[in-house]
N, C-alpha and C positions, 0 to 999 in steps of 0.2 A: 232730499239732497244730503248727501253725506259729506262730511269735511275730509280734507286730505289728511292722511296719517300724521304728517309733520305738524300741521296745524293743531290737530287734536292733542298730540303730545305736548306742545307748547302750552296750550290752554289748560290742559290737565295738570301740568307741572306747576303752573302759576296758582291754579286753584288749590292744589294740595299744599303748597307753601303758605298761602293765605289761611286756609282752614287750620292747619296745624299751629300757626302762629297765634291766631285768634283764640283757638281752643286752649293752648297753653297758657295764655294770659288770663282767660276766663277761669280755668281750673285752678290756677295759682291764686287768683283773687278770692275765689270761694274758699279755698283751703285756708288762706290767711285770716279770712273773716270768721270762719266757723270751727276750725280745728285747734284753736289756741289752747284749750284746756282738754282736749280729747286725749285718751290714752294712746299709747304707741301703736296698738293694734288698729285703732281707729284711723291713724295716719297711714298705716300699711294698707288697709283695705281701700281707703279713699284713693291713694296714689296707684294702687294696683289696678283698680277699676278705671280711673280716669287715664292711666297710662295705656290701657288696652282699648278704650272706647273710641279713640280717634281713628282706629283701624277700619271701622265700618264705612264712614264716608270716604276714606281714602280708597278702600276696595271698590266702591261704586264708581269712583272717578277713574280709577285704573281700568276697570272693566269697560267703561265708556271710551277711554282712550284706545283700548284695543280694537274697538269697532266691531262690526258684524263680521262673522267668519263666513267666507265664501267657500262653497263646496266645489272643488275643482273637478270632481267626477260628474257634476250635473251637466256639463256641456257636451 
């Protein structure tokens, strides 16, 4: 059973908001606890990596939100 596109979009949007919020809090907490004495390039690498890492789960959710593609020529 597939979900309706509007419901998928709503659920996906809520999931992305939750994941990004939790991820940002977790990444900031880890940075605060571990990067206090790190050099500037350590901060740069950490925030570059963590700033891009959230994209992977967001991409998966967006792919799920799009749903299966139907081939119109198959009919």
